[in-house]
Residue, then its C-alpha position, 0 to 999 in steps of 0.5 A: x507483471x509483479x506486485x502492485x500496491x494501489x490506493x483506491x478511493x471509496x466509490x471508485x473502481x479499485x484500479x481507477x488510479x492505476x496506469x495512466x491516471x497516476x503516471x506510476x506503476x505502483x511496483x516500487x512501494x511494495x518492494x520497499x514496504x518494510x523500510x517505509x513501514x519502519x520509517x513510519x513507525x519511527x515517525x509515529x504515524x500509521x504504516x502503509x501496510x496498515x491501510x492495506x485491505x484485501x477482500x475475497x474478490x481481491x484474492x489472487x487465488x482461484x475458487x478451489x484455493x480460496x475454499x481450501x484456505x477458508x477451510x483451514x482458517x478462522x472467521x473472526x469479525x468479518x475476516x478470514x485469518x490463516x495461521x494468525x495472519x489476515x487473509x481477506x475480509x468480507x467488506x473492504x476496510x476503509x481509512x480516512x484520507x486525512x490519516x493516509x495524508x499524514x503518513x505520506x507527508x511524514x514519509x516524504x518529509x523524512x526522505x527530503x530531510x537534509x539530515x536524513x538519507x533515504x537508503x532502501x538497503x541495496x547491496x553492492x551485488x545488486x545490479x539496478x540503480x539505487x537512485x532510480x528506485x529512490x525516485x520510484x518511491x518518491x514518485x509513488x508517494x507523491x502520486x498517493x498524496x495527490x490521490x489522498x488529497x482528492x479523497x480528502x476534498x471529496x470526503x472519501x475514505x481510501x484503502x490500499x489494494x494489492x494487485x498481482 
């Protein structure tokens, strides 16, 4: 199945925009997240990673594994931290859709800029088509823009949900 990073609007099921509704599989951005976050930092906008909010219910572990992580973790301000990294929070952390739109539009502007070439860092040994991966990133960013525009119109906040 693979890792997915799916935008969710407050008040909607977290999987509402996955599959047929968005027409993308949300698997390309997770594979290019480091590159996209580096571009976002370069552009001075929030990173896609900063919008990710995982709750205990979102965790991909069973109850025994969750209990084991939490036993070895610190609980600070409503969130569990393991070795200094955020595991999950009690409540989802939401961001204004407008903030996400700024990031998505900046990334799309960078990718479409004639002065910039979007290189996702594939080397010659890799077998898949770089152009197809570039299209996947663009399609997912455009779908995210539509969802965040809807969130802005409905005055809804959003978060990015990790799914496996």
